[in-house]
N, C-alpha and C positions, 0 to 999 in steps of 0.2 A: 398895428393891434387885430388879435382877430376877432372876429364876431360874427353872431347869427344874422344869418345874408335876410331881407329885408324884400316886399312885392318891389321895392322903387332901386336893387340892385337888378331888376332883372337883365335889364340894357346891357350892363354894366357884363353882368356874364355873360352873355352873351359876344359881347366885342373880344373878349376870354377866347369865348371857341371858336373867335370869326380869324384866331391870328392861328389856330392849331388844329383848321381844316382839311389842311391838307396829310396832317397825320392820322386824324379819326375817322376823314370821313361826314360827309355834309349834315350839320351839328343847325345851325343859326334860322336857316330856310323849313325846319322840321319838324313840324308840331308836334312830335312825342318827345323833340331833344323839349322844345316849351312848358311841355304840360311837364317831364319828369322836374326841371327847377324847380316849378310854381309848389307841384307834390312835395319835394323835399322843402322847401319855407317852409309852406303848411305847416311841414311835421315839424320843423326846428331842427332840421337832418341838413340845411349847407351852410357851409361857414365862406365867410369872404377877407381877405388882408382887407385892411383900409385900403379908400382910393379903388379898391375893385383890381388891384396888382394881384392875385392870384383869390382861385377859388376852387372853395370842395364839397361835392353832394356825398351824404356816408349813407350806408346801410346798418342803420344798430342792432341788428335782429341778431341778439347774444342764441348760440358761441361762436356762429359763425357770421364773424362782422367781415362785411364790404366795404373798401373803396369804392366809390359809383366814377365816379369826375374829380381828378387833381388837376390843373392849370395853373401855371404861373405866368404872368406876361415878360412875352423876350425882354424886356425892359429892366423886369425884373428877377429873373433870372439867377442863381447863386447868392442871392445877397439871406436864405435862409425863410422864404414866406413857402415855401415846402414844405419843408419840417413844420415850420411850428403851425400849419394848419390842421399837418397831421397829427401832431403835440396836440394841438386843440380840439380835436374830434377826438384824440385817445382818452381828456383830462376828463372831455364832457358825457364821451355816448360807453363809454368800454369799461366793463366790471368782467375782470376774466375770473375761475381761468377761458380760455377759446382762443380763436387764431383771426386776424384782419389779413384778408384775401384780398391783391386785383389785380386787376388781367393791364397785364403793360404791353409795351411791344417787342416781337419778338429780334433777338441778335441781329438777325437782316435788316430788322428796321429804319429808315432816315430816323425817326424818333429815337431808338435805343438808347442814348445818354439816358433815357429815364429809368432805363433797369439800377447803372450806379446808385441814380438819386436811390433809390429801394434799396440797392445791398449795399449802404452806405447805412442806414436804417436797423438794421440786420434783417432784413428780409431775405427769403432763400427764394432761388425758383426753382419751381413747380412743375409740373408738363404744360408741353404745348398746346392751347386751344382752339377755337375754330378763328378763321381769318376778319379782319376787324372789317367796316363795311368798305371801305376802301383796298380793301385787298390783300392788307399790310398783315401778316404776322402777328402774330396775338402769341404770349405766355402767362400760364399764374407767377405771384411771387408771392407768402405768406412770409405771416410770422406768429409766433406765438405768446401769447401775451396772460 
């Protein structure tokens, strides 16, 4: 079940972040990431999968929506949680027409499997963008809604 995140979920979201710091760069000890999580929770634009098996931070600024952060726990990948989080974000926050964008890993990044995830959902690759904080390549993916 996907639901809005609440303040009590912050530690679980930070646990998800800890699992992917090798891909995203430091987050757990970064005050800016803590602020972003709490801001999204306060704005009701943070979603979690029950048991905090996944989390999503979404920017619902129409018509150019943004997936700010999406992570599924290593133990729960491949079970449809990422798709369920995105589907719920679209249901709750998106009023078309518009575009949803996400910055994900470039083709040479160890986390490049996320590219396939977005492609399966109908997103198309856009331009490369600035490298991530860990120095890895990043690329924009988009879908029209």
